[in-house]
N, C-alpha and C positions, 0 to 999 in steps of 0.2 A: 116527624111522627108517622107511624104506620097504623092504619085503621083496620079492624077486623072485618072479615067477609061473613055475611049472614048465612051463606050457603054451606059453611063448613059443618060436617057431621061428626058426631062422636065416633071414634074408631077404637078397635081393640089393640092398636099399636101403642107404643110407649108415649106417643104424643096425644095429649088430651086437650080438647078445646073446652075451656071452662067458662068462657064468657063470650058474648057476641055484642056487636054494636052496629049501628046503621051503616050501610055501605055508602061510600061516596066515590068521587071520580078516581079512577086508576088505583083501586084498592087491591091490596094483596093479602093473602092469608097470613095470620099470625096465630100460632098455637102456644099454649102454656106447656112447656116441657117439664117433666118431673124434676123437682128441685133436689140438688145436693144440699145437705145440711151445712150450715155454717159450723166450722170446727169448734169444739168446746172452748179451746183457748181464745179463739177470736170472739166467741160469744161472751166469755167472761170479760174480755177487754171492752166490748161494747157496753156491758152492764156497768163496768167501772166508770167509763166515760159518761154514761147517762146519769149516773149518780152525781158526778162532778158538775153537771149542768145546773144542779140546784143552787150552787153558789157562784154561778157564772157572772163575771163582771168584765166589761169591755177593756181590752188592752190598748194602750196608746200605739204600740208598734203595729198592731193589726189594723187599727183605724188609719194609721199613716199609709199602710200598704193598700188598703182598698180605696183610699182617696185618690190613688194614682190611676184607677180605672175611670176613664173620662168619657163623656158623651162624644167628644171629638174622635177619640180612638175607636169606639164602637161604630160610629157613623162611617168612618173611613173604611173599616173592614167590611161592614155589611153592604155598603154600596158597591164595593168591588165584587163581592160574592154574588150579588143579585144582578150584576151587569149594568147598574144604573150610573156608575162612575164614568166620567169622561175618559174615553180611550180604552175602557174595559172591553175585552173580547169575550167575556163570559155571557153565554146565552142560555145554557142549560147545564144542570148538574146531575143528570140521570146517570146512575152508577155504571151501566153497561154500554154507555155511548162514549167510547174512548178511541184514541188513535186518530190517524189522518183522515178518516172518513167523517169525523166529528170535530172540525177545527174550532168550534165555539163551545165545546163540551166541558165535562168535569175535569179534564186534564189541567185546564187553567187554574181551577180551584185547588187541586192537589199541589201544583207548583207554587201557588200563592202562599198556601199555609206552610209548606215545607221551607220555602225561602225565608219567610218571616220568622219562623221558629228557630231556624239556624242562625239568623241574624241576631236574635235575642239570646243566643248562647246555649240552646237546648240540644241534647242528643236526640236526633230525629231518625226514626226508622219508618220505612214504608212497608206496611204489613200486607203483603199479597195474600189473598185468601181464596181467590177463584179466578181462573183464566177468563179474560174478557171483561172483568170488572175492575174498577178503579180500586187502589189499595187504601187501607186505613192509614192515617198519618198519626204516628205515636211519638210524642215529644216529651222528654223527661228531664227533670232537674234532680240529680242524684243527692240523696240524703247524706248528712254528715256522719251520724252515729248509728242510724238504723236504715241503711240503704236498701235492705231487702224487704222493708215494709213499705207498701205503696198507698198513697192517697191519689185518687184519680178524678179528674174533671172531664166529663164527656159531653159530646154533642154529635149530631150526624151532619155530614157535609153534603150528602146527596139530596135530591128533591125529585118531584114530578110536577106536572104531567109529562108523559113520555113524548108526546108529539107537540111540536111548536115550542114556543119559549117556555122555560121553566125557571123563573127567577128565584123562587123559594126564599124570599127575604125574611119571612117569619119561620117557615117550616123547612129547614131549621137554620136559616142564615142568622137568626137571632142568637141561637146557642153557639154556633160556630164562631161568630164575631165576638161573642162574650168570652170564649176561650182565648182568642187571640189578644183581646184587650187585657184580660187577666194575666196572661203569660208575659206581656210587655210590662205590666205593672210590677209583677214579681221580679223580673229581670232588672228593672230600673231601681227597685228598692235596695238591692244588694243583700237582702236578708238570706241567711242560711237556715236550713231546716233539718231536723233530726231524721225525718222520713223522706223518701223519694216522692216527689210530686210529678204526676204525668198528666198531660193534656192529650186526650184521645179524640181525634176527629174520625168518625166512623163513616163508611160507605155501606151501601146495600141495605140501609134501614128500611127504605120504602118497599123493598122486595121481601121483607119479613125478618128484619133485625139480623141479616146475614153477616154483615161485617163485624158487628159487636159480638155476636155469638162465636164467630171464629176467634176473635181476640180474647174473649173470656176463656175459651177452650185452650188457647195457647198459654195463658196464665195458669190455668188449672194443671195443664200438663207439666209446667215447670215448677208446680207447687208454690207459686208466688203467694205471699202473704199480703192480701189486699185489706187494708184497714177500712177503706170506704171508697165507694164509687158514687159520684154526684153528677147526675145527668141534667142538662138544661135543654129542653126541646120546646120551642114556641113560647117565648116570653114577651112578645112585642104587642099583641093585640090588646087594645084598651077601649072598652066600651065607655062611651062618654058619661054615662050615669054612674060609673064606678070610680072609686078612688084607685090610683095607681097601686098595683099589687103583684104578689106572687103567691102561688099555691103549691101544695104538695100532693103527689100521688099517694093514696092511702091503701091501695090494693096489696094485701100481704103476700099474694102470689107473685107479685112483680117487684116489690120493694121490701126493705127490712124495717119493721116497726121501730125497733130500738134506734137504728141509725136515723130514721126519719125524725124521731123525737129529739135526738141530739142536734141534728142540723137545724130543725125548726127553732130550738132554743137559742142556738147561735145566731140564727137569722133575726130573731126578735131583739137580740142584744145589739146587733150591729146595723140593722136596717136603717136607712134614711127615714126620718120622720114622715116623709111623703109616701113611703111605701108601706102598704098594709100587708101583713103576712097572714095568709089564710091556711088553716089546717088542711083544707081540702078544696077542690074546685067548687065554685058557686053553681055552675051549670056545665053542660056539655060532657064529653067523654074524657076519661083520664087513662085510656088504653090506646096505644101501647108505645113504648120506646125502649131505648137501648139499656136502661137500667135493668130491665127484665132479664137481659142476657147474663148479667153478672149475678143476679139473684139465682138464676137457674144453675149457675156453676158453683154455688155455695159461698158467694161473696156478698157482703152487706152493700146494698145500694139504695139510693134515694132518687126520686124524680121531682124536678122543679118545673113548673108550668104556669102559664098565664091563668088568671082566676076563672076565665070562662071556658077553660078546658080546650082540648085539642080540636074540637069541632066547632068552637064558638066563632072563630075567625071566618067571616063570610068569603074570604079569598083563599081559604084552605084548599090546597092542591089545585090552584087555578093560576092562569097566566097573570092575574091581577095581584098576586102575592108580592107586592113591591114595598119599598121603604117609603116612597113618596106618595103617601095616601093619608087621609085624615085620621084613621084609627090605628096607625102604626106609631108606637110610642117609644122613641129611642131612649128617653129618660128612664122609662120603666125597664127596658132591657139592661141599661147601665146599672141601675140599682139592684136588679136581680143578679147581675154578674158580680157586683160587690159583695152581696150576701153569700154567693157560692164560694167566692175566693176567701172570705172570712172563715167559712166553715172548713175549707181545705187547709188554710193556714193554721187554724186552731188544732185540727187533727194531726197535721204534719209536725207541729210544734217548732216554733222559731228557736234557733240556738242563740242563747244570750251569753 
């Protein structure tokens, strides 16, 4: 998650700063860029899908699919990404600390995600977007009948602080591990889908959504038809007084209200009974993450987040953002991952 800087001023350029939030450690500027509209045909498709949620009933095949996303799988991946696993060489995932001068940097995470996605059978592309920065990792499962229509699950692989250790177990190791666990579950299930499903691990998020903006622009330039982009950023923090839960970003400048309502309805249908689905965060900030990049490019997107918002975690952007702490909830991450995969599978449509 990237936090806004309070010092940003409104300018006469095309970039307009429309909201501000308290500045925290190693904060970078994020502006709201003028949005391209969702194309009429895509908007009509969303309205049709939204109407269909009124009669939504859980499907056995999707329940089977999401049941393959396990606590063990999520734990394995997030411990590797945070550097807490035995033998892990991961110390920091800062986007522009790459190459031989940074032997414990983000290059390990890029290799880890790429190798696992290839092992699961996905077509993997390293999306280079700026010299000196780590690439995005884009992993896709080609659709059977509508391969040019895309359902995207996103998270950001990079983290901060820039100096010292940057484990980023929650921000956004939780989302990145969720994608890996969901990708493994989908591959293990053997299910085929009408539409193409892509798992996108972005870099440069902490510098201002740079990697996801570049990837969204690539898709816009190719005129890709993105049905939905579902972002998971920080889903692990669990305040002891709260029920385990997941919340949605409701800012219409950064997400699509129709898609948010669709995914929320699917989440309520498939969520584990222990997981409370919130319409919006209970407290804290819900700005900003990579779903915004897709919204700006005219693609429907939705943001999923822990109930206490991006700023609720007391270890946010700190060296203490680890898995092995009292308020890091692997079960909550797993259940959120299951919900996101249920939404992606429902929108991509299983071939029967």
